[in-house]
RODO-2510 file (C-alpha; in nm, 4 decimals, decimal comma):
residues 419
     n   res          X          Y          Z
     1     m    20,1490     2,2204    -2,6308
     2     a    19,8624     2,3302    -2,8340
     3     a    19,8618     2,2945    -3,2459
     4     p    19,8386     2,6017    -3,4510
     5     a    19,4742     2,6946    -3,5502
     6     d    19,5899     2,6453    -3,9031
     7     h    19,7309     2,3475    -3,8373
     8     p    19,5323     2,0225    -3,9997
     9     q    19,4873     1,8139    -3,7450
    10     t    19,2022     1,6148    -3,8953
    11     p    19,1480     1,3177    -4,0934
    12     a    18,9341     1,5766    -4,3815
    13     e    19,1665     1,8478    -4,2552
    14     r    19,4838     1,6932    -4,4189
    15     l    19,3065     1,5737    -4,7024
    16     v    19,1771     1,9290    -4,7762
    17     g    19,5454     2,1277    -4,6887
    18     g    19,6806     1,8576    -4,8585
    19     a    19,5486     1,8745    -5,1791
    20     i    19,5187     2,2835    -5,2039
    21     a    19,8698     2,2811    -5,0830
    22     a    19,9831     2,0494    -5,3997
    23     t    19,7597     2,2232    -5,6869
    24     w    20,1029     2,3173    -5,8840
    25     l    20,2576     1,9301    -5,8645
    26     l    19,9288     1,8127    -5,9427
    27     w    19,9176     2,0070    -6,2227
    28     l    20,2556     1,9850    -6,3426
    29     v    20,1803     1,5563    -6,3584
    30     g    19,8271     1,6594    -6,5150
    31     g    19,6559     1,5261    -6,2320
    32     l    19,4236     1,8141    -6,1362
    33     y    19,1254     1,6824    -6,3175
    34     i    19,1491     1,3167    -6,1373
    35     a    19,2131     1,4464    -5,7892
    36     g    18,9321     1,7094    -5,7431
    37     p    18,6679     1,3838    -5,7812
    38     v    18,8790     1,1466    -5,6037
    39     i    18,9089     1,4377    -5,2701
    40     g    18,5231     1,4677    -5,3443
    41     w    18,4142     1,0865    -5,3400
    42     l    18,6373     1,0701    -5,0546
    43     l    18,5344     1,3300    -4,8194
    44     a    18,1788     1,1559    -4,8996
    45     a    18,3278     0,8784    -4,7535
    46     l    18,4389     1,0304    -4,4213
    47     v    18,0707     1,2213    -4,4321
    48     f    17,9309     0,8550    -4,4363
    49     a    18,1260     0,7063    -4,1814
    50     e    18,0188     1,0330    -3,9346
    51     l    17,6911     1,0070    -3,9884
    52     y    17,7025     0,6276    -3,9684
    53     t    17,8792     0,6591    -3,6434
    54     g    17,7116     0,8984    -3,4903
    55     r    18,0046     1,1420    -3,4693
    56     a    17,7970     1,3966    -3,6588
    57     p    17,4085     1,3764    -3,5912
    58     v    17,2314     1,3658    -3,8717
    59     a    16,9867     1,6612    -3,7630
    60     r    17,3199     1,8799    -3,7637
    61     v    17,2976     1,8651    -4,1138
    62     p    17,1262     2,2054    -4,2791
    63     g    16,8348     2,1328    -4,4837
    64     l    16,9896     2,2886    -4,8061
    65     a    17,2808     2,0600    -4,7960
    66     w    16,9933     1,8162    -4,8561
    67     l    16,8807     1,9898    -5,0733
    68     w    17,2179     2,0064    -5,3076
    69     l    17,2325     1,6025    -5,2618
    70     g    16,8966     1,5640    -5,3863
    71     a    16,9003     1,8088    -5,7054
    72     m    17,2142     1,7137    -5,8052
    73     a    17,1268     1,3251    -5,7794
    74     a    16,7922     1,4469    -5,9843
    75     m    17,0697     1,5534    -6,2343
    76     l    17,1620     1,2044    -6,3007
    77     v    16,7914     1,0791    -6,3132
    78     i    16,7144     1,3089    -6,5902
    79     l    17,0691     1,2629    -6,7418
    80     w    16,9145     0,8393    -6,7975
    81     i    16,5908     0,9672    -6,9335
    82     g    16,7677     1,2140    -7,1500
    83     h    17,0068     0,9244    -7,2526
    84     s    16,6358     0,7177    -7,2969
    85     n    16,4761     0,9759    -7,4730
    86     s    16,7349     1,0184    -7,7127
    87     s    16,8264     0,6105    -7,7373
    88     l    17,2241     0,7052    -7,7094
    89     g    17,2638     0,3530    -7,5849
    90     a    17,4232     0,1891    -7,2540
    91     g    17,7756     0,2594    -7,3316
    92     q    17,6928     0,6504    -7,3509
    93     t    17,4984     0,6048    -7,0740
    94     i    17,8010     0,4643    -6,8782
    95     k    18,0302     0,6953    -6,9770
    96     s    17,7787     1,0115    -6,8639
    97     s    17,7106     0,8729    -6,5485
    98     i    18,0772     0,8408    -6,4843
    99     g    18,0854     1,1997    -6,5926
   100     w    17,8298     1,3339    -6,3845
   101     a    18,0043     1,1728    -6,0770
   102     k    18,3510     1,3738    -6,1939
   103     g    18,0964     1,7248    -6,2378
   104     w    17,7524     1,7474    -6,0801
   105     a    17,8097     1,5358    -5,7966
   106     l    18,1016     1,6922    -5,6771
   107     l    17,8861     2,0324    -5,6004
   108     a    17,6703     1,8552    -5,3731
   109     l    17,9352     1,6099    -5,2333
   110     f    18,2231     1,8956    -5,1199
   111     l    17,8914     2,1250    -4,9836
   112     l    17,7657     1,8206    -4,7392
   113     a    18,1305     1,7845    -4,6406
   114     g    18,1756     2,0875    -4,5237
   115     a    17,8514     2,1068    -4,3522
   116     v    17,9580     1,7828    -4,1682
   117     l    18,3025     1,6901    -4,1534
   118     d    18,5533     1,8800    -3,9124
   119     i    18,7561     2,1040    -4,1461
   120     r    18,8463     2,4742    -3,9979
   121     m    18,8167     2,7880    -4,2165
   122     a    19,1713     2,8501    -4,0794
   123     v    19,2730     2,5441    -4,2717
   124     i    19,1628     2,5867    -4,5997
   125     v    19,2427     2,9743    -4,5973
   126     r    19,6140     2,9441    -4,4722
   127     s    19,6594     2,6596    -4,7419
   128     v    19,5222     2,9182    -5,0329
   129     c    19,7269     3,1813    -4,9037
   130     r    20,0185     2,8801    -4,9034
   131     l    19,9230     2,8512    -5,2990
   132     g    19,9375     3,2124    -5,3349
   133     l    20,3028     3,2583    -5,2084
   134     w    20,3429     2,9515    -5,4409
   135     t    20,2097     3,1152    -5,7569
   136     l    20,4389     3,4108    -5,6897
   137     a    20,7450     3,2348    -5,6860
   138     l    20,6431     3,0799    -6,0240
   139     l    20,5281     3,4277    -6,1426
   140     p    20,8359     3,4708    -6,3442
   141     l    20,8485     3,1641    -6,5546
   142     f    20,5318     3,2312    -6,6843
   143     i    20,6130     3,5674    -6,7677
   144     a    20,9157     3,5140    -6,9347
   145     a    20,8442     3,1890    -7,1040
   146     p    20,6517     3,3646    -7,4139
   147     f    20,9763     3,5594    -7,4577
   148     l    21,2136     3,3354    -7,4273
   149     g    21,0427     3,1230    -7,7275
   150     l    20,9587     2,8137    -7,4830
   151     p    20,7254     2,5912    -7,6234
   152     e    20,3433     2,6704    -7,5016
   153     t    20,2557     2,3436    -7,3836
   154     l    20,5200     2,1710    -7,1927
   155     w    20,3312     1,8476    -7,2150
   156     v    19,9938     1,6537    -7,2321
   157     s    19,9989     1,4232    -6,9353
   158     p    19,9078     0,9900    -7,0020
   159     l    19,6770     1,0452    -6,7150
   160     k    19,4201     1,1407    -6,9784
   161     i    19,3614     0,7689    -7,0392
   162     v    19,1052     0,8061    -6,7676
   163     g    18,9221     1,0086    -6,9733
   164     g    18,7830     1,3543    -6,9367
   165     p    18,6388     1,6529    -7,1442
   166     g    18,9551     1,6839    -7,3724
   167     p    19,3050     1,7099    -7,3418
   168     e    19,3870     2,0458    -7,2394
   169     y    19,2301     1,9218    -6,8780
   170     f    19,5452     1,7104    -6,8692
   171     a    19,7943     1,9557    -7,0209
   172     t    20,0715     2,1421    -6,8358
   173     t    20,0732     2,4357    -7,0698
   174     l    20,2868     2,7906    -6,9909
   175     y    20,0708     3,0349    -7,2166
   176     t    19,8643     3,0640    -7,4878
   177     i    19,9005     3,2935    -7,7867
   178     e    19,5547     3,5043    -7,8162
   179     p    19,4586     3,4633    -8,1650
   180     g    19,3732     3,7859    -8,4016
   181     v    19,6448     3,9884    -8,1847
   182     g    19,9092     3,7643    -8,1135
   183     t    19,9727     3,8789    -7,7451
   184     p    20,0478     3,5966    -7,4888
   185     r    19,8084     3,4722    -7,2348
   186     w    19,7846     3,2927    -6,9585
   187     q    19,5888     3,0333    -6,8253
   188     f    19,7846     2,8875    -6,5085
   189     f    19,6514     2,5290    -6,3843
   190     a    19,3284     2,6255    -6,5012
   191     p    19,2086     2,4331    -6,9033
   192     w    19,1596     2,7477    -7,0129
   193     s    19,2338     3,1350    -6,8874
   194     p    18,8682     3,2766    -6,8259
   195     a    18,8677     2,9226    -6,5579
   196     a    19,1566     3,0456    -6,3935
   197     g    19,0322     3,3812    -6,3612
   198     m    18,7444     3,2285    -6,2108
   199     v    18,9578     3,0173    -5,9733
   200     a    19,1703     3,3407    -5,8883
   201     v    18,8288     3,5171    -5,7607
   202     v    18,7647     3,2253    -5,5582
   203     f    19,0624     3,1928    -5,4021
   204     i    19,0878     3,6346    -5,3838
   205     l    18,8453     3,6312    -5,1349
   206     l    18,9214     3,3529    -4,9684
   207     a    19,2720     3,5020    -4,8636
   208     a    19,1512     3,7975    -4,7377
   209     q    18,9823     3,5799    -4,4464
   210     e    19,3231     3,5296    -4,3496
   211     r    19,4172     3,6694    -4,0053
   212     v    19,7870     3,7535    -4,0619
   213     v    19,8624     4,0190    -4,2603
   214     g    20,1724     3,8764    -4,4094
   215     w    19,9963     3,5484    -4,5298
   216     r    19,7035     3,7567    -4,6188
   217     l    19,8976     3,9705    -4,8626
   218     a    20,1034     3,6866    -5,0066
   219     g    19,7332     3,5147    -5,1012
   220     i    19,6155     3,8051    -5,2037
   221     a    19,9048     3,9402    -5,4430
   222     g    19,9536     3,5804    -5,5932
   223     f    19,5864     3,5748    -5,7095
   224     l    19,5500     3,8656    -5,8066
   225     m    19,8428     3,8230    -6,0379
   226     i    19,6402     3,5356    -6,2013
   227     a    19,3045     3,7502    -6,2302
   228     l    19,5712     4,0428    -6,4151
   229     m    19,7315     3,7789    -6,6490
   230     s    19,4610     3,5600    -6,7135
   231     q    19,2804     3,8740    -6,8895
   232     s    18,9268     3,7686    -6,7947
   233     r    18,6542     4,0738    -6,8180
   234     l    18,4219     3,8773    -6,6233
   235     a    18,7192     3,8337    -6,3449
   236     l    18,7968     4,1902    -6,3073
   237     v    18,3705     4,2496    -6,2604
   238     a    18,3400     3,9793    -6,0135
   239     l    18,6152     4,1433    -5,8013
   240     a    18,4321     4,5021    -5,8329
   241     v    18,1064     4,3747    -5,7406
   242     i    18,0841     4,0823    -5,4936
   243     a    18,2921     4,2381    -5,2099
   244     p    18,0764     4,5700    -5,1876
   245     a    17,7746     4,3313    -5,2465
   246     v    17,9060     4,0811    -4,9668
   247     w    17,9415     4,4293    -4,7292
   248     a    17,6154     4,5399    -4,7966
   249     a    17,4346     4,2384    -4,7434
   250     s    17,6208     4,1993    -4,3504
   251     r    17,4996     4,5651    -4,2472
   252     i    17,1406     4,5698    -4,4255
   253     d    17,0043     4,5980    -4,0872
   254     r    17,1785     4,8570    -3,9698
   255     g    17,0774     5,2431    -4,0069
   256     s    17,4248     5,3392    -4,1304
   257     t    17,3920     5,2210    -4,4377
   258     w    17,0455     5,3005    -4,5112
   259     l    17,1757     5,6403    -4,4866
   260     l    17,4694     5,5892    -4,6915
   261     a    17,2239     5,4330    -4,9457
   262     a    17,0022     5,7349    -4,9684
   263     p    17,2125     5,9416    -5,1627
   264     v    17,2972     5,6922    -5,4118
   265     l    16,9356     5,5959    -5,4350
   266     l    16,8426     5,9500    -5,5091
   267     g    17,1268     6,0179    -5,7350
   268     i    17,0206     5,7233    -5,9669
   269     g    16,6792     5,8766    -5,9736
   270     m    16,8027     6,2176    -6,0667
   271     f    17,0285     6,0945    -6,3561
   272     g    16,8900     5,7213    -6,4301
   273     t    16,8824     5,7874    -6,8014
   274     e    17,2180     5,8985    -6,8324
   275     l    17,3344     5,5846    -6,6190
   276     v    17,1617     5,3599    -6,8246
   277     a    17,3160     5,4827    -7,1133
   278     f    17,6723     5,4948    -6,9266
   279     l    17,5955     5,1230    -6,8175
   280     d    17,5184     5,0415    -7,1815
   281     q    17,8851     5,1862    -7,3332
   282     i    18,0293     5,0065    -7,0621
   283     m    17,8542     4,6747    -7,1952
   284     n    17,9416     4,7526    -7,5413
   285     d    18,2923     4,7801    -7,4526
   286     f    18,3116     4,4804    -7,2546
   287     s    18,2139     4,2981    -7,5473
   288     s    18,3964     4,4543    -7,8169
   289     a    18,7205     4,3785    -7,5834
   290     r    18,7170     4,0545    -7,7386
   291     a    18,4401     4,1016    -8,0382
   292     d    18,5073     3,7467    -8,1432
   293     s    18,4725     3,5448    -7,8199
   294     s    18,1667     3,7850    -7,7691
   295     r    18,0474     3,7101    -8,1157
   296     v    18,0898     3,3212    -8,0462
   297     r    17,9180     3,3089    -7,7005
   298     a    17,6125     3,4944    -7,8063
   299     a    17,5797     3,2179    -8,1203
   300     l    17,6408     2,8890    -7,8950
   301     g    17,3695     3,0200    -7,6535
   302     r    17,0992     3,1012    -7,9923
   303     i    17,1538     2,7884    -8,0942
   304     a    17,1070     2,6211    -7,7532
   305     l    16,7920     2,7872    -7,7250
   306     d    16,6761     2,7271    -8,0195
   307     r    16,7574     2,3695    -8,0342
   308     w    16,6158     2,3047    -7,6484
   309     e    16,2940     2,4788    -7,7334
   310     n    16,2270     2,3130    -8,0215
   311     e    16,3760     1,9498    -7,9850
   312     a    16,4391     1,8503    -7,6125
   313     f    16,2162     2,0758    -7,3639
   314     w    16,1841     1,8912    -7,0799
   315     f    16,5175     1,6303    -7,0553
   316     g    16,7624     1,7712    -7,2890
   317     h    16,9453     1,5673    -7,5671
   318     g    17,1068     1,4007    -7,3278
   319     v    17,5033     1,4459    -7,4077
   320     v    17,7028     1,7925    -7,5465
   321     e    17,7057     1,7740    -7,9493
   322     n    17,9456     2,0433    -8,1400
   323     g    17,8434     2,3384    -8,3069
   324     p    17,8597     2,4556    -8,6935
   325     h    18,1821     2,6330    -8,8786
   326     l    17,9916     2,9617    -8,7458
   327     v    18,0700     2,8990    -8,3866
   328     e    18,4113     2,7221    -8,4785
   329     y    18,2798     2,3736    -8,3565
   330     m    18,2512     2,4782    -8,0033
   331     p    18,0172     2,2475    -7,7981
   332     i    17,6383     2,3787    -7,7851
   333     g    17,6064     2,5212    -7,4266
   334     s    17,9476     2,5943    -7,3365
   335     h    18,0348     2,9336    -7,1940
   336     h    17,7279     2,9609    -7,0150
   337     s    17,6007     2,7137    -6,7299
   338     w    17,2099     2,7718    -6,7958
   339     y    17,2025     2,7616    -7,1876
   340     g    17,4449     2,4077    -7,1223
   341     l    17,1540     2,2794    -6,9008
   342     l    16,8681     2,3801    -7,0950
   343     f    17,0659     2,1706    -7,4103
   344     v    17,1671     1,8724    -7,2230
   345     k    16,9539     1,8494    -6,9905
   346     g    16,6662     2,0539    -7,0618
   347     l    16,3943     2,2756    -6,8439
   348     a    16,4058     2,0112    -6,5384
   349     g    16,8208     2,0316    -6,5416
   350     a    16,8232     2,4139    -6,5534
   351     l    16,5444     2,3674    -6,2550
   352     a    16,7755     2,1257    -6,0712
   353     l    17,1020     2,4046    -6,0225
   354     g    16,8870     2,7076    -5,9742
   355     i    16,6269     2,5908    -5,7053
   356     p    16,9421     2,4961    -5,4518
   357     l    17,1684     2,8045    -5,6402
   358     a    16,8969     3,0494    -5,5455
   359     a    16,7975     2,8770    -5,1823
   360     t    17,1404     2,9115    -5,0789
   361     l    17,1995     3,2565    -5,2467
   362     g    16,8692     3,3895    -5,0022
   363     n    16,9441     3,1905    -4,7184
   364     l    17,3196     3,3503    -4,6789
   365     l    17,2050     3,6754    -4,7962
   366     l    16,9442     3,7013    -4,4743
   367     r    17,2489     3,5551    -4,2611
   368     a    17,5662     3,7282    -4,3699
   369     r    17,4803     3,9541    -4,1039
   370     l    17,5874     3,6744    -3,8447
   371     g    17,9802     3,6405    -3,8971
   372     g    18,2267     3,6278    -4,1424
   373     l    18,2012     3,2731    -4,2126
   374     q    17,8777     3,3430    -4,3248
   375     r    18,0137     3,6154    -4,5357
   376     a    18,2620     3,4230    -4,6893
   377     g    17,9926     3,1786    -4,8069
   378     l    17,8035     3,4364    -4,9539
   379     a    18,0850     3,5681    -5,1761
   380     m    18,1761     3,1845    -5,2409
   381     t    17,7907     3,1518    -5,3533
   382     l    17,7620     3,4935    -5,5044
   383     t    18,0885     3,4027    -5,7107
   384     l    17,9429     3,0637    -5,8799
   385     f    17,6338     3,2369    -5,9368
   386     l    17,7818     3,5095    -6,1485
   387     y    18,0386     3,2821    -6,3065
   388     s    17,6845     3,0623    -6,4148
   389     f    17,6596     3,2766    -6,6912
   390     g    18,0164     3,2779    -6,8341
   391     e    18,1274     2,8956    -6,7435
   392     n    18,0100     2,5090    -6,6804
   393     l    18,0115     2,5262    -6,2960
   394     e    18,0211     2,1401    -6,3545
   395     i    18,2842     2,0920    -6,5735
   396     l    18,5155     2,3298    -6,3574
   397     a    18,4234     2,1879    -6,0248
   398     y    18,7357     2,0117    -5,9835
   399     l    18,9183     2,3321    -5,9344
   400     f    18,6984     2,5714    -5,6966
   401     w    18,5604     2,2779    -5,4469
   402     p    18,7319     2,4922    -5,1985
   403     a    18,4049     2,7553    -5,2569
   404     l    18,1965     2,4781    -5,1893
   405     l    18,3122     2,3518    -4,8510
   406     v    18,3059     2,6919    -4,7457
   407     i    17,9239     2,7457    -4,8266
   408     g    17,8704     2,4241    -4,7093
   409     k    18,0050     2,5316    -4,3561
   410     a    17,8397     2,8641    -4,3857
   411     l    17,5184     2,6723    -4,4229
   412     v    17,5458     2,5312    -4,0648
   413     r    17,2720     2,7271    -3,7951
   414     v    17,4648     2,8979    -3,5418
   415     e    17,3031     3,1537    -3,2742
   416     p    17,3813     3,4962    -3,3404
   417     d    17,6702     3,6471    -3,0973
   418     p    17,3978     3,8293    -2,8156
   419     r    17,6920     4,1392    -2,8234
***
């Protein structure tokens, strides 16, 4: 009897499916930040074995996967140059290189693994839906925790000894209290609430690919609750924007799409001034929803741009630095991949991310009409692009790595269905 389509069969599928299913267990022991890089490099070893033995021909690897690999390798060289320019010493350079292996390198390694290894979409999607079901089962605990007087953080795992950006990556946190408001806010298995919103968007879009209605509803419901309870403004924007954008891209060559778009474009032309004023009001409301957060983010961006332009234009400062009291001593360039890259790795680092990301987005926009896999890859790429303006992508790669696998799979060249 044939195995179910969603049942892991290959070593890569068992590793991926098991890791996604074990997310809550890994969160409980503080092991998520360690698991992500370990999985990425194990998959990279499997990729090397497949290519070396010829089971996966090198010619099958999409050019964009090689572009990502070259760009992320360039990130490491840029890091070394930045450290040399700033005279940071061998110890700091080794520490930052390890950080690269746990961050930027994963963007290329997971994407390459998705393109080369036999990891079926059905396995990834079903694992995400199972995780969504477990999330629904655990929600009563998270909702009740602040009202029962349970501690915000249960414990910080001793696994933090391996090193990381901060203790929040190894903490088992039930909820936090929003400063200045006093209301609870949840971050679930992410290090902070907006990051939970990002992961929720990724997993909602993946769960939507599930063919079995019951599993699909469980997956979407579980992660929709995470998106709502994280109170992430960007998560709600992403959910409202990405699905329609992917739908439009998949039907861009159909006359009916242009017929539907014609009255919309006409309305924009007739009421353009009012529309601009309306959007401006929405943006003001968006920022004022958490005025302190928006103020700090804006100040961090201004400091990052000013110091990048005047102090380290090409290769950056090499390391992250904490800002002044004005920004509550938060790292300069945090909450924004581009500001962070410009400050730490200069213009060269920003180009190392911008070029492969733009090329991937353009490729999948053109190929979205070929099938569901390409549309899922486009949705994942749009999510990363949107969140690059609200989060530091490399520091959260250990959480959203299933999105990178799907992008890699979507980049593999396929012949269009003649039907």
